[in-house]
N, C-alpha and C positions, 0 to 999 in steps of 0.2 A: 430488495433489502428488507427482509423480514415480511411479516404479514401486513404491516401498515404500509400504505402507499407512500411514495416519496412526496407526492403532492400534499397528502394529509400531514406528513411530518413537517413539511415546510410551512404549512399554515400554523401549526403549533409553535414552531420556532418564531414566526412573525410576532406572536404574542409575548415572546420571552424578553425582547428588548427592541428599542427603536432602531438601533443599528442593524440588527438582524432583519427587522421588517423591511428596511431599506434595501438590503442585499437580496432578499426574497423578491421584492418588487422589481428590482433591476434584472435579476437573472432567471426568475421563474423557478419551477420545480427542478431538482437535480437531474442531470442526464448522465447516467453511468454506462449506457450501452448494455448489450446482452450479458447476462451472467455466464461466466465461464463454466463449461461442463466439467464434471469430476475428472474426466480423462485429460483435461487441459491444465490441471493444477501444477504439474511438474514444470511445464513450459512457463506458466505464469510466474512461479517462484524464481525460475532461472532468469526471466526477464527482469524481475524486481531486483535481483542481485546485480545485474548489469546496470541498472538505473541508479543504484545507490550513490548518493553524493555527486550526481552529475546533472547538468541542465538537460532538459528534455530532448533537444535536437541532437546534441552530441551523443547522449546515451542511445537515442534511437538509431543513429548511424552505426555505433558499435554493435548494438544488439542485432541489427540487420545482418552484419557480417558474421557474427557468431552463429546466428540461427541458420544462415545459409550453408553452414559446414556440413550438415546432414539433412536428408529429406524428412526423416521422422525424429522429432526431438523427444527421445525417450532415455531413461536412465542408462540402459545398457549401451545405447548408441553413443551417448556422451562419454561414458567411461572408456569405450573403445577408441574414441577420438583422441583422448588424452590431453595433456597440458599444452603442448607447443602450438597446435592449431588455434586454441582458444586465446593464447597470448598473442599470436600473430594477427588475430582478428581485432585486437585492441583492448582486450580485458587486462586489467592489472593482475599482478601476481596474487594478490589477496582475493580478488573476485574469481579468478580461475580456481584457486583452492576451494573457495566456498561452493562454486558450481559443481566441481567434481565430488566434494564431500556430500552435497545434496543428492547427487546421483547415486553415490555409494550407499547412503542411508536408505534411499528408496529401493534400490536393487536388492539390498540385504534384508529388507523388511522391517528394519528398526524404526522407520518412519512410514506410516501408511496414510498417504494423502487422502485416500477415499473415505477414511473414517473421521477426518477432522471436522466435518460439518456436524457431527454428533457431540462434539466436545464443547465445554465452556470456553469463553474467550481466553481465560488464563491458561487453561489446559492446551489450547492451540498454541499459545505463545511458548509454553514449556516444551511442547513437542517439536516445534520448529527450531527452537533455540539449541536443540541437540546438534544442529548442523553448524560447523565452523563458519563464522562470518555472517550468520543470520541472527539478528538481534531483534529488539522490540520494534524498531521502525519497520523492518520488512514484514514482521508478523502482523503489525497493525495494518499495513497496506493490504495484506492477504485477507485479513478479517473484513476489511471494508469492501474491497473490490471483488474478491472471489467468493467469500461466504456471505457478503452483504449484511453484516452485523450492523445494527442501527446505533449502538451506543459505545463506539470506540472514539477515544479522544487522543489523537496522535501528537502529543506535545513535543515529541522529538523531531517532528517535521518542520523544517525552517519555513516552508511556504505557509503552513498553518499559522505559525507565530507571526510571520511578517504580515499576512493578510489580516489577522486579528488586530495588530497594531495599526495598520493603515486604515482599517474600517473605523477605528476609534480615534483616529487623528493623533496617535502617539508619535513622538519623535523617534523612539526606539522600539523595536519589537520586544514583547515580553520574553523572558527566559522560559525554559520548559517548566521550571519550578513555579514561576509566577502564573503561567497559563493554566496549570493543572486545576486549581480550585475555581478558576474563572469559567471552566466548562460546566460546572454544576448546574448553572441556570438553563443549560440546554438538554439536560437529561430528560427523557431517555433517547434523545436523538442527536447525540454528540457527533456521530459520524456525518450526519447531514450538515450540522453546523460547521464541521471541518471542510466540507465541500464548498460551503459559502466563503469560508476564509481563503481557500485557494482562489476562488473567483475574485475576491477582493484585491488580489495582487494584480489583476488585469485592468483595474480602473485607472 
C-alpha cells in the first residue's frame, strides 16, 4: 500500500486519536494479503461487482458459482458467456449488466486496466465510472485493495460507517456526509483507518 509500510502507517494513526490507538493495539498492523497482479484486475473488479450490497458469505457463494462458469476469467470469455449463465449463477440483473459492460469496455479498449496505476485517485474513479453499475464504492475498493492507495476514505461503505460509530460508542453510525470530514484527522492514511473501522465491526 504505497511506499510507507502498513506498520508505519498504523503507528501514525495510533497518535491521531485514543480510539484509533485502541484499534491498532487490538488488531495490529493491517493485513491485506498479496497485491493483485495487473493481469488480475479484471477479475478483481468483476468480484467487486458481485459483492456489491451483499454480506460476505452470500456474495462469496454467488461469486464462486459465477467464476466457475469459465476456466479463464477474461473479457472475451465473459462476453461469450453472455447473460443467462451469469443470471443462473445468482447474479442480479443489474450486476449481470455491469459485469458484461465491464467486459465490453475492456475488450474494446475504452477502459485500460493496466494503466490505472499511473492515474490519480480521481482519474481512476472517473475511468471506472464509465462502466454501467460501477460507482464510487467499487472504485474506492479497487483503489484500496488493488492499487493499495493509502489515502482513500470510503464513506459510502456501510461497514466503515458502522465500525466508526461502534468504535466511538455512538448509538447510530454516522451518515456518509457526517463521516467525510471526520476522516481528515487520519490523512494521509485514511485507507488504513478504514481497515480499522471494518475491524471494529468484529468487536
